[in-house]
DSSP file (Angstrom, degrees, kcal/mol; ACC not computed):
  #  RESIDUE AA STRUCTURE BP1 BP2  ACC     N-H-->O    O-->H-N    N-H-->O    O-->H-N    TCO  KAPPA ALPHA  PHI   PSI    X-CA   Y-CA   Z-CA
    1    1 A X    >         0   0    0      0, 0.0     3,-2.0     0, 0.0     4,-0.3   0.000 360.0 360.0 360.0 -23.0    0.0    0.0    0.0
    2    2 A X  G >   +     0   0    0      1,-0.3     3,-1.0     2,-0.2     0, 0.0   0.691 360.0  72.7 -62.0 -19.7    3.0    2.3    0.4
    3    3 A X  G 3  S+     0   0    0      1,-0.2    -1,-0.3     3,-0.0     4,-0.1   0.635  87.2  63.9 -76.2 -11.0    3.1    2.8   -3.4
    4    4 A X  G <  S+     0   0    0     -3,-2.0     2,-0.4     2,-0.1    -1,-0.2   0.627  86.4  84.7 -87.8 -10.5    0.0    5.0   -3.3
    5    5 A X  S <  S-     0   0    0     -3,-1.0     6,-0.1    -4,-0.3     2,-0.1  -0.754  84.9-117.4 -87.6 133.6    1.6    7.6   -1.2
    6    6 A X        -     0   0    0     -2,-0.4     2,-0.3     4,-0.1    -2,-0.1  -0.369  36.3-170.8 -65.1 142.5    3.7   10.4   -3.0
    7    7 A X    >>  -     0   0    0     -4,-0.1     3,-1.5    -2,-0.1     4,-0.9  -0.938  41.6 -25.2-130.7 160.9    7.4   10.5   -2.1
    8    8 A X  H 3> S+     0   0    0     -2,-0.3     4,-1.8     1,-0.3     5,-0.1  -0.050 127.3   6.8  49.8-118.5   10.2   12.7   -2.6
    9    9 A X  H 3> S+     0   0    0      1,-0.2     4,-2.1     2,-0.2    -1,-0.3   0.804 127.8  57.7 -70.7 -30.0    9.9   14.8   -5.8
   10   10 A X  H <> S+     0   0    0     -3,-1.5     4,-2.3     2,-0.2    -1,-0.2   0.897 106.1  49.7 -70.1 -36.8    6.4   13.8   -6.6
   11   11 A X  H  X S+     0   0    0     -4,-0.9     4,-2.5     1,-0.2    -2,-0.2   0.936 112.9  47.2 -66.3 -42.3    5.2   15.1   -3.1
   12   12 A X  H  X S+     0   0    0     -4,-1.8     4,-2.4     1,-0.2    -2,-0.2   0.881 112.2  50.7 -67.4 -36.7    7.1   18.4   -3.6
   13   13 A X  H  X S+     0   0    0     -4,-2.1     4,-2.7     2,-0.2    -1,-0.2   0.944 111.8  45.8 -63.1 -49.5    5.6   18.7   -7.2
   14   14 A X  H  X S+     0   0    0     -4,-2.3     4,-2.3     2,-0.2    -2,-0.2   0.911 113.7  50.6 -67.4 -35.1    2.1   18.1   -5.9
   15   15 A X  H  X S+     0   0    0     -4,-2.5     4,-2.7     1,-0.2    -1,-0.2   0.958 112.4  47.8 -62.2 -46.4    2.6   20.6   -2.9
   16   16 A X  H  X S+     0   0    0     -4,-2.4     4,-2.3     1,-0.2    -2,-0.2   0.850 110.1  50.1 -67.1 -35.0    3.8   23.1   -5.4
   17   17 A X  H  X S+     0   0    0     -4,-2.7     4,-2.2     2,-0.2    -1,-0.2   0.896 112.4  47.8 -66.7 -40.8    0.9   22.5   -7.7
   18   18 A X  H  X S+     0   0    0     -4,-2.3     4,-2.6     2,-0.2    -2,-0.2   0.920 111.4  50.5 -71.5 -42.4   -1.6   22.9   -4.9
   19   19 A X  H  X S+     0   0    0     -4,-2.7     4,-2.5    -5,-0.2    -2,-0.2   0.915 111.3  48.8 -57.7 -44.7    0.1   26.1   -3.7
   20   20 A X  H  X S+     0   0    0     -4,-2.3     4,-2.2     2,-0.2    -2,-0.2   0.931 113.6  48.3 -66.4 -44.0    0.0   27.5   -7.4
   21   21 A X  H  X S+     0   0    0     -4,-2.2     4,-2.1     2,-0.2    -2,-0.2   0.901 112.2  47.5 -63.9 -42.6   -3.8   26.6   -7.5
   22   22 A X  H  X S+     0   0    0     -4,-2.6     4,-2.5     2,-0.2     5,-0.2   0.933 110.9  50.8 -61.5 -49.4   -4.5   28.2   -4.2
   23   23 A X  H  X S+     0   0    0     -4,-2.5     4,-2.8     1,-0.2    -2,-0.2   0.870 110.2  50.4 -58.7 -42.7   -2.7   31.3   -5.1
   24   24 A X  H  X S+     0   0    0     -4,-2.2     4,-2.2     2,-0.2    -1,-0.2   0.870 109.8  49.5 -67.8 -37.9   -4.6   31.5   -8.4
   25   25 A X  H  X S+     0   0    0     -4,-2.1     4,-1.7     2,-0.2    -2,-0.2   0.884 113.7  46.6 -63.3 -37.9   -7.9   31.1   -6.7
   26   26 A X  H  X S+     0   0    0     -4,-2.5     4,-2.5     2,-0.2    -2,-0.2   0.910 112.3  49.0 -68.3 -43.4   -7.1   33.8   -4.2
   27   27 A X  H  X S+     0   0    0     -4,-2.8     4,-2.4     1,-0.2    -2,-0.2   0.904 112.2  49.3 -64.7 -36.0   -5.7   36.2   -6.8
   28   28 A X  H  X S+     0   0    0     -4,-2.2     4,-1.9     1,-0.2    -1,-0.2   0.845 111.7  48.8 -71.2 -29.4   -8.9   35.6   -8.8
   29   29 A X  H  X S+     0   0    0     -4,-1.7     4,-2.6     2,-0.2     5,-0.2   0.895 112.2  49.7 -70.1 -43.2  -11.2   36.3   -5.7
   30   30 A X  H  X S+     0   0    0     -4,-2.5     4,-1.9     2,-0.2    -2,-0.2   0.900 109.6  49.1 -62.8 -43.4   -9.2   39.4   -4.9
   31   31 A X  H  X S+     0   0    0     -4,-2.4     4,-2.3     2,-0.2    -1,-0.2   0.889 113.3  49.3 -60.5 -41.5   -9.5   40.7   -8.5
   32   32 A X  H  X S+     0   0    0     -4,-1.9     4,-2.7     1,-0.2     5,-0.2   0.936 109.5  49.6 -62.3 -45.9  -13.2   40.0   -8.4
   33   33 A X  H  X S+     0   0    0     -4,-2.6     4,-2.5     1,-0.2    -1,-0.2   0.822 111.9  49.5 -61.7 -35.3  -13.7   41.7   -5.0
   34   34 A X  H  X S+     0   0    0     -4,-1.9     4,-2.9    -5,-0.2     5,-0.3   0.930 110.5  50.2 -73.6 -40.7  -11.8   44.8   -6.3
   35   35 A X  H  X S+     0   0    0     -4,-2.3     4,-2.1     2,-0.2    -2,-0.2   0.955 115.9  41.3 -55.4 -52.7  -13.9   44.9   -9.4
   36   36 A X  H  X S+     0   0    0     -4,-2.7     4,-2.7     1,-0.2     5,-0.2   0.933 115.0  52.5 -58.3 -51.8  -17.2   44.7   -7.3
   37   37 A X  H  X S+     0   0    0     -4,-2.5     4,-1.8    -5,-0.2    -1,-0.2   0.932 111.6  44.3 -58.2 -45.5  -15.9   47.1   -4.8
   38   38 A X  H  X S+     0   0    0     -4,-2.9     4,-2.7     1,-0.2     5,-0.2   0.901 112.1  54.5 -70.5 -35.0  -15.0   49.8   -7.4
   39   39 A X  H  X S+     0   0    0     -4,-2.1     4,-2.6    -5,-0.3    -1,-0.2   0.910 110.8  44.3 -66.4 -40.6  -18.3   49.2   -9.2
   40   40 A X  H  X S+     0   0    0     -4,-2.7     4,-1.9     2,-0.2    -1,-0.2   0.777 112.2  51.2 -78.0 -20.8  -20.3   49.9   -6.0
   41   41 A X  H  X S+     0   0    0     -4,-1.8     4,-2.9    -5,-0.2    -2,-0.2   0.904 111.9  48.7 -71.7 -41.1  -18.2   52.9   -5.0
   42   42 A X  H  X S+     0   0    0     -4,-2.7     4,-2.1     2,-0.2     5,-0.3   0.973 113.5  47.4 -59.0 -56.4  -18.8   54.3   -8.6
   43   43 A X  H  X S+     0   0    0     -4,-2.6     4,-2.3     1,-0.2     3,-0.3   0.923 113.0  47.8 -49.8 -53.5  -22.6   53.6   -8.2
   44   44 A X  H  X S+     0   0    0     -4,-1.9     4,-2.5     1,-0.2    -1,-0.2   0.894 111.3  50.3 -52.9 -48.6  -22.8   55.2   -4.8
   45   45 A X  H  X S+     0   0    0     -4,-2.9     4,-1.2     1,-0.2    -1,-0.2   0.766 111.3  47.4 -70.1 -23.4  -20.9   58.2   -5.9
   46   46 A X  H  X S+     0   0    0     -4,-2.1     4,-0.8    -3,-0.3    -1,-0.2   0.840 112.3  50.9 -79.0 -40.5  -23.1   58.7   -8.9
   47   47 A X  H >X S+     0   0    0     -4,-2.3     4,-1.4    -5,-0.3     3,-1.1   0.961 111.1  48.0 -58.1 -55.6  -26.2   58.2   -6.8
   48   48 A X  H 3< S+     0   0    0     -4,-2.5    -1,-0.2     1,-0.3    -2,-0.2   0.807 103.6  63.2 -61.1 -35.3  -25.0   60.8   -4.2
   49   49 A X  H 3< S+     0   0    0     -4,-1.2    -1,-0.3     1,-0.2    -2,-0.2   0.790 116.1  27.2 -66.4 -23.6  -24.2   63.2   -6.9
   50   50 A X  H << S+     0   0    0     -3,-1.1     2,-0.4    -4,-0.8    -1,-0.2   0.498 102.7  96.0-109.6  -8.7  -27.7   63.5   -8.0
   51   51 A X     <  -     0   0    0     -4,-1.4     2,-0.3    -5,-0.1    24,-0.0  -0.723  63.2-140.9 -91.0 132.5  -29.5   62.7   -4.7
   52   52 A X        -     0   0    0     -2,-0.4    -2,-0.1     1,-0.1    -3,-0.0  -0.614  28.1-107.7 -84.4 151.8  -30.8   65.3   -2.4
   53   53 A X     >  -     0   0    0     -2,-0.3     4,-2.6     1,-0.1     5,-0.2  -0.224  27.1-112.3 -66.5 159.7  -30.5   64.7    1.3
   54   54 A X  H  > S+     0   0    0      2,-0.2     4,-1.7     1,-0.2     5,-0.2   0.780 120.0  57.4 -64.2 -23.9  -33.7   63.9    3.4
   55   55 A X  H  > S+     0   0    0      2,-0.2     4,-2.8     3,-0.1     5,-0.2   0.978 110.3  40.4 -73.2 -49.6  -33.2   67.2    5.0
   56   56 A X  H  > S+     0   0    0      1,-0.2     4,-2.4     2,-0.2    -2,-0.2   0.942 115.2  53.2 -67.8 -43.8  -33.3   69.1    1.7
   57   57 A X  H  < S+     0   0    0     -4,-2.6     4,-0.5     1,-0.2    -1,-0.2   0.896 114.4  42.3 -45.6 -43.3  -36.1   67.0    0.4
   58   58 A X  H >< S+     0   0    0     -4,-1.7     3,-0.7    -5,-0.2     4,-0.4   0.950 118.8  42.2 -76.8 -43.1  -38.2   67.7    3.5
   59   59 A X  H 3< S+     0   0    0     -4,-2.8    34,-0.5     1,-0.2     4,-0.2   0.747 119.2  42.2 -77.2 -15.1  -37.4   71.4    3.7
   60   60 A X  T 3X S+     0   0    0     -4,-2.4     4,-3.0    -5,-0.2    -1,-0.2   0.323  82.3 104.8-109.4   7.6  -37.7   72.2    0.0
   61   61 A X  H <> S+     0   0    0     -3,-0.7     4,-2.9    -4,-0.5     5,-0.2   0.907  85.3  45.2 -50.2 -49.3  -40.9   70.0   -0.7
   62   62 A X  H  > S+     0   0    0     -4,-0.4     4,-2.2     2,-0.2    -1,-0.2   0.889 112.2  49.7 -58.8 -45.1  -43.1   73.1   -0.8
   63   63 A X  H  >>S+     0   0    0      2,-0.2     4,-2.4    -4,-0.2     5,-0.6   0.870 110.1  51.1 -57.2 -48.5  -40.7   74.9   -2.9
   64   64 A X  I >X>S+     0   0    0     -4,-3.0     4,-2.5     1,-0.2     5,-0.9   0.990 114.2  45.2 -57.8 -61.4  -40.4   71.9   -5.4
   65   65 A X  I 3<5S+     0   0    0     -4,-2.9     4,-0.3     1,-0.2    -2,-0.2   0.841 115.0  46.9 -59.3 -31.2  -44.2   71.7   -5.7
   66   66 A X  I 3<5S+     0   0    0     -4,-2.2    -1,-0.2    -5,-0.2    -2,-0.2   0.841 133.2   9.0 -74.4 -34.7  -44.7   75.5   -6.0
   67   67 A X  I <<5S+     0   0    0     -4,-2.4    -3,-0.2    -3,-0.5    -2,-0.2   0.738 132.6  25.0-122.4 -32.4  -42.0   76.0   -8.7
   68   68 A X  I ><< +     0   0    0     -4,-2.5     3,-2.5    -5,-0.6    -3,-0.2   0.215  66.9 119.6-129.0  19.2  -40.5   72.9  -10.2
   69   69 A X  T 3 < +     0   0    0     -5,-0.9    -1,-0.1     1,-0.3    -4,-0.1   0.685  69.0  74.2 -70.1 -10.9  -42.9   70.0   -9.9
   70   70 A X  T 3  S+     0   0    0     -3,-0.1    -1,-0.3     2,-0.1     2,-0.3   0.705  91.0  73.5 -64.1 -18.0  -42.9   69.7  -13.9
   71   71 A X  S <  S-     0   0    0     -3,-2.5     2,-0.2    -7,-0.1     3,-0.1  -0.712  96.9-106.7-104.4 149.2  -39.4   68.2  -13.4
   72   72 A X    >   -     0   0    0     -2,-0.3     3,-1.5     1,-0.1     6,-0.5  -0.529  45.8 -98.6 -71.6 136.2  -38.7   64.7  -12.0
   73   73 A X  T 3  S+     0   0    0      1,-0.3    -1,-0.1    -2,-0.2     3,-0.1  -0.260 107.7  15.7 -54.9 138.6  -37.3   64.8   -8.4
   74   74 A X  T 3  S+     0   0    0      1,-0.2    -1,-0.3    -3,-0.1     2,-0.2   0.651  99.5 129.4  69.7  19.9  -33.5   64.4   -8.2
   75   75 A X  S <> S-     0   0    0     -3,-1.5     4,-1.8     1,-0.1    -1,-0.2  -0.574  74.1-115.5 -98.5 160.3  -33.2   65.2  -11.9
   76   76 A X  H  > S+     0   0    0      1,-0.2     4,-2.4     2,-0.2     5,-0.2   0.853 116.8  62.1 -63.1 -30.5  -30.9   67.9  -13.4
   77   77 A X  H  > S+     0   0    0      2,-0.2     4,-2.4     1,-0.2    -1,-0.2   0.920 102.8  47.3 -63.9 -44.3  -34.1   69.8  -14.5
   78   78 A X  H  > S+     0   0    0     -6,-0.5     4,-2.9     2,-0.2     5,-0.2   0.932 110.6  53.0 -67.3 -37.4  -35.2   70.2  -10.8
   79   79 A X  H  X S+     0   0    0     -4,-1.8     4,-2.5     2,-0.2    -2,-0.2   0.969 112.8  43.8 -60.2 -53.1  -31.7   71.5   -9.9
   80   80 A X  H  X S+     0   0    0     -4,-2.4     4,-2.2     2,-0.2    -1,-0.2   0.924 114.9  48.4 -56.2 -49.4  -31.8   74.1  -12.6
   81   81 A X  H  X S+     0   0    0     -4,-2.4     4,-1.9     2,-0.2    -2,-0.2   0.939 112.6  48.6 -57.4 -53.1  -35.4   75.1  -11.9
   82   82 A X  H  < S+     0   0    0     -4,-2.9    -1,-0.2     1,-0.2    -2,-0.2   0.903 112.3  49.2 -53.3 -43.6  -34.6   75.4   -8.1
   83   83 A X  H >< S+     0   0    0     -4,-2.5     3,-1.2    -5,-0.2    -1,-0.2   0.878 107.9  53.3 -63.5 -41.8  -31.6   77.4   -9.0
   84   84 A X  H 3< S+     0   0    0     -4,-2.2     3,-0.3     1,-0.2    -1,-0.2   0.836 115.2  43.7 -60.1 -34.6  -33.7   79.7  -11.3
   85   85 A X  T >X S+     0   0    0     -4,-1.9     3,-3.7     1,-0.2     4,-0.7   0.241  76.0 123.5 -90.0   6.0  -36.0   80.3   -8.4
   86   86 A X  G X4 S+     0   0    0     -3,-1.2     3,-0.7     1,-0.3    -1,-0.2   0.711  70.8  52.5 -50.7 -37.0  -33.4   80.8   -5.8
   87   87 A X  G 34 S+     0   0    0     -3,-0.3    -1,-0.3     1,-0.2    -2,-0.1   0.594 111.1  50.5 -75.9 -13.5  -34.6   84.2   -4.6
   88   88 A X  G <4 S+     0   0    0     -3,-3.7    -1,-0.2     2,-0.0    -2,-0.2   0.532  85.3 111.9-102.6  -5.2  -38.1   82.9   -4.2
   89   89 A X  S << S-     0   0    0     -4,-0.7   -29,-0.1    -3,-0.7    -7,-0.0  -0.329  74.9-101.0 -69.5 148.6  -37.2   79.7   -2.1
   90   90 A X     >  -     0   0    0    -31,-0.1     4,-2.1     1,-0.1    -1,-0.1  -0.143  26.2-118.4 -60.6 158.7  -38.3   79.5    1.5
   91   91 A X  H  > S+     0   0    0      2,-0.2     4,-2.8     1,-0.2     5,-0.1   0.835 115.0  56.2 -75.8 -29.8  -35.7   80.2    4.1
   92   92 A X  H  > S+     0   0    0      2,-0.2     4,-2.4     1,-0.2     5,-0.3   0.968 109.8  46.9 -55.4 -55.6  -36.1   76.6    5.5
   93   93 A X  H  > S+     0   0    0    -34,-0.5     4,-2.9     1,-0.2     5,-0.2   0.930 114.0  46.3 -55.0 -56.9  -35.2   75.3    2.0
   94   94 A X  H  X S+     0   0    0     -4,-2.1     4,-3.0     1,-0.2    -1,-0.2   0.931 110.9  53.6 -57.4 -49.7  -32.2   77.7    1.6
   95   95 A X  H  X S+     0   0    0     -4,-2.8     4,-3.3     1,-0.2    -1,-0.2   0.910 110.9  45.0 -55.2 -42.2  -30.9   76.9    5.1
   96   96 A X  H  X S+     0   0    0     -4,-2.4     4,-2.3     2,-0.2     6,-0.2   0.882 111.4  53.7 -66.1 -36.8  -31.0   73.1    4.3
   97   97 A X  H  <>S+     0   0    0     -4,-2.9     5,-2.7    -5,-0.3     6,-1.1   0.934 112.8  44.6 -61.0 -46.2  -29.3   73.8    0.9
   98   98 A X  H ><5S+     0   0    0     -4,-3.0     3,-2.6    -5,-0.2    -2,-0.2   0.981 111.7  51.4 -63.8 -54.3  -26.5   75.7    2.7
   99   99 A X  H 3<5S+     0   0    0     -4,-3.3    -2,-0.2     1,-0.3    -1,-0.2   0.846 111.4  48.7 -51.5 -39.0  -26.2   73.1    5.4
  100  100 A X  T 3<5S-     0   0    0     -4,-2.3    -1,-0.3    -5,-0.1    -2,-0.2   0.415 114.2-117.1 -79.4  -2.5  -25.8   70.4    2.8
  101  101 A X  T < 5S+     0   0    0     -3,-2.6    -3,-0.2    -4,-0.3    -2,-0.1   0.693  79.4 126.2  74.6  18.9  -23.3   72.3    0.9
  102  102 A X  S   <S+     0   0    0     -5,-2.7     2,-0.3     1,-0.2    -4,-0.2   0.757  84.1   9.0 -80.9 -23.8  -25.5   72.6   -2.2
  103  103 A X  S    S-     0   0    0     -6,-1.1    -2,-0.3    -9,-0.1    -1,-0.2  -0.984  82.2-116.9-149.9 147.6  -25.0   76.5   -2.1
  104  104 A X     >  -     0   0    0     -2,-0.3     4,-1.8     1,-0.1     5,-0.1  -0.570  21.0-120.9 -89.0 159.4  -22.8   78.8   -0.1
  105  105 A X  H  > S+     0   0    0      1,-0.2     4,-2.2    -2,-0.2     5,-0.2   0.853 115.2  55.0 -56.2 -38.0  -23.9   81.4    2.4
  106  106 A X  H  > S+     0   0    0      2,-0.2     4,-2.0     1,-0.2    -1,-0.2   0.840 105.2  50.2 -75.7 -32.3  -22.2   84.0    0.4
  107  107 A X  H  > S+     0   0    0      2,-0.2     4,-2.2     1,-0.2    -1,-0.2   0.904 110.0  53.4 -61.9 -39.9  -24.1   83.0   -2.8
  108  108 A X  H  X S+     0   0    0     -4,-1.8     4,-2.3     1,-0.2    -2,-0.2   0.924 111.0  45.1 -52.8 -52.4  -27.2   83.3   -0.9
  109  109 A X  H  X S+     0   0    0     -4,-2.2     4,-2.1     1,-0.2    -1,-0.2   0.870 109.3  55.0 -70.5 -35.6  -26.3   86.7    0.3
  110  110 A X  H  X S+     0   0    0     -4,-2.0     4,-2.5     2,-0.2    -1,-0.2   0.891 109.6  47.6 -67.5 -38.3  -25.3   87.9   -3.1
  111  111 A X  H  X S+     0   0    0     -4,-2.2     4,-2.4     2,-0.2    -2,-0.2   0.876 107.2  54.9 -61.5 -40.7  -28.6   86.9   -4.6
  112  112 A X  H  X S+     0   0    0     -4,-2.3     4,-1.2     2,-0.2    -2,-0.2   0.917 111.2  46.5 -60.3 -45.9  -30.5   88.5   -1.9
  113  113 A X  H >X S+     0   0    0     -4,-2.1     3,-1.6     1,-0.2     4,-0.8   0.979 111.4  50.5 -59.7 -60.6  -28.6   91.8   -2.7
  114  114 A X  H >< S+     0   0    0     -4,-2.5     3,-0.6     1,-0.3    -1,-0.2   0.806 109.5  49.7 -51.5 -36.8  -29.1   91.5   -6.3
  115  115 A X  H 3< S+     0   0    0     -4,-2.4    -1,-0.3     1,-0.2    -2,-0.2   0.791 103.4  60.8 -78.0 -20.3  -32.9   90.9   -6.0
  116  116 A X  H <<        0   0    0     -3,-1.6    -1,-0.2    -4,-1.2    -2,-0.2   0.693 360.0 360.0 -81.0 -14.7  -33.3   94.0   -3.7
  117  117 A X    <<        0   0    0     -4,-0.8    -1,-0.2    -3,-0.6    -2,-0.2   0.444 360.0 360.0 -93.9 360.0  -31.9   96.1   -6.6
């Protein structure tokens, strides 16, 4: 029965073959994880780029309905529309937009000054 067990060079070759196979599997899994991770980060970034926060949606709902409801929520059109109606937006909406970094306090002040003249 001893002739069934690998010995010497044969055992070393089989061990090397198993190590190579294991490395190949680990490498493939790591590459797959990297691809999936990168795809998820890209998708998340794209979603965040167009998505308004819950705070902005809540604070600006009335303004959206009053001025921009012809545009799909979260669309580029609604962003342009809200920008065009900036001086008419409610204080709570403007405050939420400033807090979320959608517009600066300086830009709000500049628009107020321009609207008064």
